[in-house]
N, C-alpha and C positions, 0 to 999 in steps of 0.2 A: 610595521606589520603589513604584509601583503593582503590583497583583496581576499584571497582564499582563507587565510588565517583569520581575517575579520569575520568572514561568513561562518566559519566553524565555531569561532568564539561566540557569535550571536546565537547559534543553535544551542550551544551548551548553556548560555545564559538564559535562554528560554526554558530549557529543562529545569534549571535552578528556580526560575520564577514560578513555574507550575508547581514545584514542590513547596515553595514558600506560601503560595496562595491556596494550597490544597485543592487545586483544580480537579484532582481525581474524584472529588466528592460529586461533581456534576455528572460523572460517568458511572454512577452506582448501578451495577447490574440488577439490583432489586427493584429499580424503577421500571415499571412495565413498558413505558415508551422507549427507553434506552435499550432494554432487553430485546424489544422488537427490531430496533435498528440493527443490533449486533446479529440477531438470528438471521435477518434478511441478508445482511452483508456477507456473513459467513457462508450462507447457502449459495449466494451468487458467486463468490470466489471459488468455493469447492466445485461448483458446476463448471466454471471456466477452466479450472485446473484439469478436471476430468476430460473436457473437450479439447484441450490444448496440448496435453502431453502425448508423446508417442505411445503406441499400444503396449510397449514393454515397460513403460513407466517413465524413465528419463530423470533428469536432474533439475531440481528446482532451486532458484535463488530468491530468497525473500529479503528485499531491501528495506531498511528501516523496520526491522522485524520486531523491535520492542521486546516484550517478554516471550515472544515466539509462539503465542497461542494458536496462530493460524496453522502451524505444522501439526499440532495435536488435533485441531478441528478437521483438517483435511484428512488425516489418517482415520479419525473416528467416522468420517463420512465415506470411507472406503475408497478414497482416491489412491491409485497405485502410482508410486514414484520410486525410483531407484535410490535417490539420495536427496536430502533436504539440507540446504545451507542457509543460515540466517545471518544477516549483517546489520549491526547497529553501531552508531557513534557513541552511545551511552554504555560505559563499561559495566555499570550496575545491571542494566537490562541484559547484557550478555551473560553475566554471572547467573542471573535468575533463570534464563532460558536454558543454560548449560546444566543447571541442577535439576530443572524440571523435565527436560527432554534430552538425556545424554545420548540417545540413539541418533540425534541429528548433529550437524556441525554448526558451531556458533562462533562468529568472528567479530572482533571489535575493529571497525574500519569506517572510513567515510565513503559514501557511495560514488564519489567522483574519482577515487583512487582505489580500485578493487584489486586485491592480491590474487587474481585468477587469470588463467591464460585466455587468449582469444577463443571464442566459440565454446566455452566450457559448460553452458547450460542450455537446456531445452525449453525452459520457461523461466522468466523473471516476473516477480510480483512486486508492484509498487502500490502499496495500499496507504493512503494518506501520507505519502512521502513528499511529493513535489510541492504541495501546499505549505510545507514547513520549511522549504529552502528559502533563505532570505534575500537572494539576488537572482536576476535573470542569468548572470554569468555562471553561477553555481548550477542552476537548472540545466543550462546547456552542457556543462561538463558531466553532470550525472547522466543526462540522456546519451551523450557520446559513449560513456562507459557501459551503459546498458547495451548499446549497439555493438560494442566490442566483445562483450563476454557472452552475448546471446548468439546461438547458432543462426546462420542464414535461414530465412523462411520460418523461424520460430516466433513465439508470441510473448509480448509484454502484457501482463494482466494489470488492469488499472482500476483503482477505486480511490476517488479523491474529490475534494470540494470543487464546486464550479462557481461558488460565490465567495466573496470576501466575508470575513466575519468581523463586524464592527466591535464586538465584545472581546476580541482576542487579536491583538496586533501581531501575534507570532505566526499567523497563518494567512493565506490568501487564496483566492480561487484560481483555477486553471481552466480556461475556456477552450472551446474546440479550435479556435484560431491559434491559440498558443500551442496546443498539441501538435498542430500541423507544422509549426515553426520548429518545435523541438525534435519532431520525428518526420522530417521531410521524406516523402516517398513511401512512407509506411502506410499500409492499409488499416483502417480503423473500423471496429464494430463496437460502437459506444452508444449507451443509452443513459437516461437519467433515472435516479432512484433515491430513496431515503427521504422521509419527511423531515423537514427542517428540525434539527435536534431541539431547539428551544421550545418548539411547538410540541414535539413528541413527548418531551419530559413532563409536560403539564397535563397530559391526557390521563395519567393515573389509571384508575380502574376502568376508564372508558376507552382504553387503548384498543381492545378487541373490537369495539364498535366503530370508532372513528379514525383509527390509524390509516386503514386502506383507502377509505373515501377521500381523506385529505391528501394522501400521497398521490392519488389519481390526478390531482391538479398540478399541471406541469411546473408552474412557478414555485410551488412548495417543495419541489424535489431539490435537495441541496448538493447532491453528488452526481458525478459521472461514474459509471461502471462499464467494464467491457475489456476488449483486448485489441492490441495493435501489433501488426505483423511486420517483423523485420524483412526488408526485401531480400531476395536471393533464393536460390534453389534450396529446398528443404533438406537439411542434413541432420545427422545424429551427432550429439556432442561427443568429442573425443574421449575415449575411456582410458 
């Protein structure tokens, strides 16, 4: 088995482990702290989409789209886009997204081998994608594919862990230095956000009081959010 095959098998094994362990329970949207995390993240990504798409809308590629909820969130927020394409390695997630949002395009594929032509998208979204890739080599291949399918001068939108998670060996942090290595010559507009999830989940009814003051402490922000611009003259994706 080659390195790429091992990497993809590791990702699939992680999906299976999450299902066995019932990890979805810790992301219960009824938990006020987690609900706040999701609300803030969705708002940040919707704002970035609105700022990064061409005036006429443009084409969006959501990598590691999961159940595809970001597409519905963006549409409900009034973000104008011409076409939305979601990609995920998990066939079950693709089936769920296709059933829930048939107006978008959903594709089962690995982010390092995308079935799209060069310069096909005006914006690419990578939300908690790179932190789940099990090797530096796969990270580099995915970054190269993003550069290939993204129009020159267009934006990669980013939301991902900046710290390792000692409670979950299936993810790792991506720091600013690694971002510069993965996307050399790209200009970045990145900031920190999101109160550490283990802390946020424990706030309960006190979320409204304590979430924002705790998140104001830089060391307690677990994620980077922002956008990274592909070098080159700004072009519109081929139609």
